[in-house]
C-alpha positions, -999 to 999 in steps of 0.1 A, spaced: -44 -726 359 -14 -702 359 -2 -690 326 36 -683 324 56 -660 301 90 -670 285 116 -658 258 152 -663 248 158 -628 234 195 -627 238 204 -644 205 169 -647 190 178 -634 155 154 -637 127 179 -662 110 182 -683 141 144 -685 149 143 -722 142 172 -728 167 156 -706 192 123 -726 190 140 -759 191 158 -749 223 126 -739 239 109 -772 227 139 -792 243 132 -773 276 95 -781 274 104 -818 267 125 -819 295 99 -805 319 74 -829 306 96 -858 312 99 -846 348 61 -843 353 55 -808 346 34 -794 318 30 -757 324 10 -734 302 35 -709 287 33 -681 264 66 -681 244 76 -646 229 101 -634 203 107 -598 215 116 -574 187 128 -544 207 144 -537 239 114 -524 254 96 -557 247 124 -577 262 125 -556 295 86 -563 295 92 -601 295 119 -598 321 97 -578 344 66 -600 340 54 -613 373 50 -648 360 82 -650 339 90 -688 338 122 -686 316 144 -661 298 180 -651 294 196 -618 303 230 -600 307 250 -598 339 258 -559 330 223 -546 339 222 -571 370 257 -558 382 246 -521 375 214 -526 395 192 -516 367 177 -551 360 145 -563 376 150 -589 405 155 -622 389 165 -657 399 194 -673 383 186 -709 370 218 -719 353 246 -707 330 246 -717 294 277 -734 278 297 -711 254 325 -738 245 310 -741 209 320 -705 199 356 -691 196 364 -673 228 340 -694 249 352 -715 277 322 -736 292 301 -712 313 325 -681 305 323 -660 274 344 -630 262 342 -602 237 360 -600 203 375 -566 197 369 -559 162 384 -531 141 377 -517 106 394 -534 78 401 -569 65 428 -590 79 436 -620 100 414 -625 130 432 -628 163 427 -662 179 413 -661 217 440 -667 243 434 -701 259 442 -688 294 411 -666 297 432 -636 302 422 -604 283 448 -598 253 441 -561 239 462 -539 216 462 -510 239 480 -484 218 457 -494 189 425 -488 209 433 -457 228 415 -426 217 394 -444 190 357 -441 180 342 -471 202 307 -484 189 288 -502 218 253 -516 221 246 -502 257 267 -487 284 253 -515 308 262 -542 286 288 -564 300 302 -578 267 297 -546 246 309 -518 271 317 -528 309 343 -557 301 363 -539 274 363 -506 297 374 -526 327 401 -546 309 416 -513 295 416 -498 329 435 -527 341 459 -526 313 465 -489 312 462 -484 351 438 -454 343 401 -453 350 376 -437 328 369 -437 291 398 -450 270 382 -440 237 380 -407 221 343 -410 213 315 -432 220 289 -444 193 260 -460 208 246 -484 184 217 -501 201 229 -537 192 260 -558 188 248 -563 152 247 -525 144 280 -521 162 297 -545 136 280 -524 107 293 -491 122 330 -505 123 325 -521 89 314 -490 73 339 -469 90 314 -449 112 333 -462 143 369 -477 147 364 -505 172 337 -524 190 335 -554 215 311 -581 204 304 -611 225 316 -642 209 285 -659 204 271 -628 186 304 -626 166 298 -662 155 263 -653 144 274 -623 126 300 -641 107 273 -666 96 247 -641 85 260 -606 79 284 -597 48 296 -566 68 318 -590 88 341 -595 60 351 -559 63 361 -560 100 389 -580 118 395 -593 155 424 -575 170 420 -586 206 399 -602 233 386 -593 266 390 -613 297 366 -643 301 336 -638 323 304 -656 332 280 -657 303 244 -646 300 224 -665 326 192 -683 323 167 -667 346 130 -667 360 110 -646 383 121 -648 420 85 -657 429 82 -687 405 73 -719 422 103 -734 439 94 -768 427 93 -754 391 125 -736 396 142 -769 405 128 -787 375 139 -759 351 173 -761 365 175 -799 362 164 -796 327 189 -770 318 218 -789 334 207 -821 314 207 -801 282 245 -790 289 241 -759 309 264 -752 340 252 -747 377 245 -710 385 273 -710 412 
C-alpha cells in the first residue's frame, strides 16, 4: 500500500506544535469521513533543507508553501489544493494576507488598512537596513520590494543594506536588537511572534504591504486525482478557500 508524506512547515513553531498536530488530525478525520484512510508519515521539518525535501517528495500528499518561490520558478512542481483563511490575524482578509512593516523601537502599532491596499511610510523606509528571511519570500521580500517600487516609481532596491536573516522570527530579532532597521513580517507570523517572543516588544508596526494570496496548501501533481479532490473537500469544509 502506498505510504505518503505530509507536513505543515510554514507556521510549525515549537510553541505551536499542538496546534499543528490538531490541524493535521482534523484533515485526517475529514478524509476518513469521506472514506479515505491513507497511510501518511507526518513530518515536522526543522530546517529549510528538510522542508524542501518534503515538498519535492514524489508521494507528497499534503503541505503548505509560499507563492514567492512558485512565482520565481524555483519551487518544485506542485498542485494547489486550497487557500487557508487568514481572517483571524490582523492584516488578513480571507484567503489574502499581507506583511507588517516593523521598525526598531517601541510605539503604537499601525492598523492594517481595510481596503487591502499598501500603506508604507516611504521616506522612513528608503535607504534603511532591511532584514529579510529570503529573497524569494513573498511576504518577507518580494511584496515589500514591489510595493515600494509602485510607491516610488523606481525599480530596484529601496533599502541601503540587505540583511539575510533566514527566517521571519530572526528578522524580528535583528530589528529589535538594532542590527537592522526594518523588516516585512507576514501577518500570521507577526501574530505568533507577539505571542511567544519578548523581542516583539522592542519593535513597532509602521506600515503594511498590499494584501495578496496567502500561502497555499499543496500536494504532488501526481497524487491520485480522487485523493486530491477529497483533500480539497476536507480543507474547504475546515474553512479554507478555493484555489482559484
